[in-house]
N, C-alpha and C positions, 0 to 999 in steps of 0.2 A: 536469449530474447530476440524478438523480431526487430526489424528496422523501426525507427521512431516515425510514426504517422502524424502525430500532433505534438507540438512543442509549446509549452507555456513558458516564455522567456523571463529572465530576471527583470524585475521592475513591472511585470504584468500582474494585475489583480483581477480575478474573476470571482463573482458571487453568483450562486444559484446551482442548478443541476447541469452537470456535464455528462453527456452520453457519447460514447465512442465505440468503435469496433476494433480498432488496431491498438498499437502501442502509444501510450500517452506519457510524455516526459514533462515533469514540472520543475522548473527552476525559479518560478515566481511564487504567487500566492493564490490558493483556491479555497473558498469558503462555501460550504453547502453540501453537495452530494456528487460523487463520481461513480458512474456505472459504465463498465466496458467489458466486452467479451475477450478483450486482449489483456495486455500487461500495463501496469502503472509503475513508473520509475519516478521517485521523488529525489531530485538531485540534492547535493550538499547545501545549496542556497535556497532550496524549495521549502515552502511551508504549506501544509494542508490542514484545514480545520473542517473536516467533512467525514461522512461515512463513505467508505470506498468498497465497491464490489468489482472484483477483477479476477482474471485467470491467475496471474502472478503479481505480487506487489513487492517492490524493492524500495526500501526507505534509506536514503542517504542523508536526508535533511530531517525535518520535523513534521510529525503527523499527530494531530489530536482528533480522535474520533474512532469509531469502530470499523473493523475491516472484515469483509467476507471474501475469502480468497479460495478459488477452486483448486489451486495447486500449491504453490510455494510462497510463503511470506519470508522475506529476507530483510534483516535489519543490519545495515553496514556499520562499521566502527564509529562514524559520526552521527548515525541515525538515532532518532528518538521517536518512540511510539507511546502515546498515552491514550489508552482505550483498549477495548476488548477485541479479540481476533478469533476467527474460525478459519481453519486452513487444513490441508492435508499434510504439509511439511512446514516446519519452522526452523529457520536458521538465524541465530543471534550471534553476531561476531563480537569478538573482544572489543570493549570500549562502547558498545551500543547500549541504549537505555530502553527498557520496556517496563511500563507500569500499567497493568490491567490483567484481565483473565484471558487464557488461551484455551481453545477447544479444538482438539484434533478430530478431523472428520474422515470417513471412508478408509479406516485402517484395516478393514476386513473382519471376517467373522471370528469369534472366539477371543477378541481382544477388548471387548467392552467390559466395563466394571459392573 
């Protein structure tokens, strides 16, 4: 992951649409929509109730909403995702929680059902 360009700290509440180009780390609360060409990191104390569109998404806290991820979606041991996700790669670590549908994209020719 790149350096963190934007930090939503603990105790911070944002509602609405967040647009970014770099890496966004969330340790507070965001409700609405997040769109970035970079990466989104939801820290252990972070909560997101939003649709997220990002290059990479790492969930260490809680996310409720759908995710569209250009590369890799990672759910860490304390992470929770309730929602559907589209991504190229999916990593769910032991202890993580995922409830929703997943759709792998861009896996190459001959691998479609």
